[in-house]
TIKE-562223 format. One record per residue (C-alpha): residue number from 1; residue in three letters; x, y, z. Coordinates in Angstrom, 2 decimals. Layout:
<atoms>
[atom NUM 'Ala' [X Y Z]],
...
</atoms>
This chain:
<atoms>
[atom 1 'Met' [2.84 -11.42 -12.87]],
[atom 2 'His' [-0.75 -12.37 -13.57]],
[atom 3 'Asp' [-1.43 -8.98 -15.15]],
[atom 4 'Ile' [1.50 -9.09 -17.55]],
[atom 5 'Val' [0.71 -12.71 -18.51]],
[atom 6 'Asp' [-2.90 -11.67 -19.20]],
[atom 7 'Leu' [-1.75 -8.80 -21.40]],
[atom 8 'Glu' [0.73 -10.97 -23.27]],
[atom 9 'Ser' [-1.88 -13.71 -23.83]],
[atom 10 'Arg' [-4.14 -11.08 -25.46]],
[atom 11 'Gly' [-1.29 -9.84 -27.70]],
[atom 12 'Val' [-0.69 -6.64 -25.77]],
[atom 13 'Pro' [3.05 -6.17 -25.26]],
[atom 14 'Gly' [4.24 -5.33 -21.79]],
[atom 15 'Val' [7.06 -5.65 -19.32]],
[atom 16 'Phe' [6.98 -6.90 -15.74]],
[atom 17 'Val' [8.92 -4.58 -13.42]],
[atom 18 'Ala' [9.82 -5.57 -9.88]],
[atom 19 'Ser' [12.65 -5.19 -7.40]],
[atom 20 'Ser' [15.59 -7.58 -7.45]],
[atom 21 'Glu' [14.28 -9.32 -4.35]],
[atom 22 'Phe' [11.65 -11.05 -6.54]],
[atom 23 'Val' [13.79 -12.58 -9.32]],
[atom 24 'Ser' [13.32 -16.20 -8.29]],
[atom 25 'Gly' [9.64 -15.72 -7.49]],
[atom 26 'Ala' [9.01 -14.10 -10.88]],
[atom 27 'Asp' [10.85 -16.91 -12.64]],
[atom 28 'Ala' [8.79 -19.59 -10.84]],
[atom 29 'Gln' [5.47 -17.81 -11.29]],
[atom 30 'Ser' [5.95 -16.95 -14.97]],
[atom 31 'Ala' [6.90 -20.58 -15.66]],
[atom 32 'Ala' [3.89 -21.86 -13.68]],
[atom 33 'Leu' [1.60 -19.57 -15.69]],
[atom 34 'Gly' [3.04 -20.87 -18.96]],
[atom 35 'Phe' [4.98 -17.73 -19.92]],
[atom 36 'Pro' [8.55 -18.44 -18.82]],
[atom 37 'Asp' [9.99 -15.86 -21.18]],
[atom 38 'Val' [7.72 -12.93 -20.30]],
[atom 39 'Ala' [9.67 -9.65 -20.53]],
[atom 40 'Arg' [10.91 -8.51 -17.13]],
[atom 41 'Ile' [13.12 -5.84 -15.63]],
[atom 42 'Phe' [14.37 -5.81 -12.08]],
[atom 43 'Val' [15.35 -2.70 -10.17]],
[atom 44 'Glu' [17.39 -2.27 -7.01]],
[atom 45 'His' [15.66 -3.43 -3.84]],
[atom 46 'Pro' [14.05 -2.10 -1.65]],
[atom 47 'Ile' [11.67 0.38 -3.17]],
[atom 48 'Gln' [8.95 0.94 -0.57]],
[atom 49 'Asp' [10.86 3.58 1.43]],
[atom 50 'Arg' [12.03 5.63 -1.53]],
[atom 51 'Thr' [11.02 9.21 -1.99]],
[atom 52 'Asp' [9.11 10.37 -5.06]],
[atom 53 'Asp' [12.32 11.83 -6.50]],
[atom 54 'Glu' [14.19 8.54 -5.90]],
[atom 55 'Met' [11.39 6.63 -7.63]],
[atom 56 'Arg' [11.53 9.00 -10.60]],
[atom 57 'Ala' [15.31 8.50 -10.85]],
[atom 58 'Leu' [14.84 4.75 -10.63]],
[atom 59 'Ala' [12.22 4.82 -13.38]],
[atom 60 'Ala' [14.39 7.08 -15.53]],
[atom 61 'Gly' [17.20 4.57 -15.21]],
[atom 62 'Val' [15.17 1.69 -16.67]],
[atom 63 'Ile' [12.73 3.33 -19.07]],
[atom 64 'Glu' [14.91 2.66 -22.12]],
[atom 65 'Ser' [15.17 -1.01 -21.15]],
[atom 66 'Val' [11.40 -1.19 -20.75]],
[atom 67 'Ile' [10.85 0.33 -24.16]],
[atom 68 'Asn' [13.45 -1.95 -25.76]],
[atom 69 'Glu' [11.74 -4.99 -24.27]],
[atom 70 'Ile' [8.39 -3.91 -25.71]],
[atom 71 'Ile' [9.62 -3.21 -29.21]],
[atom 72 'Ser' [11.85 -6.26 -29.50]],
</atoms>
């Protein structure tokens, strides 16, 4: 969250991507850092045991949402 807040504060658009396990933590941290509305996308949890192909499929499933968040 610190990285995306740093980028946003410098005017660089970005999107925070994390697994669904971290929704409440991301909400709390972005609010504490003064960026409660930072763009974020959550993917299905867990991700650490996924294969490369599974990670590619996961990324392919959210890439349009990430792009839409950046350009909106």
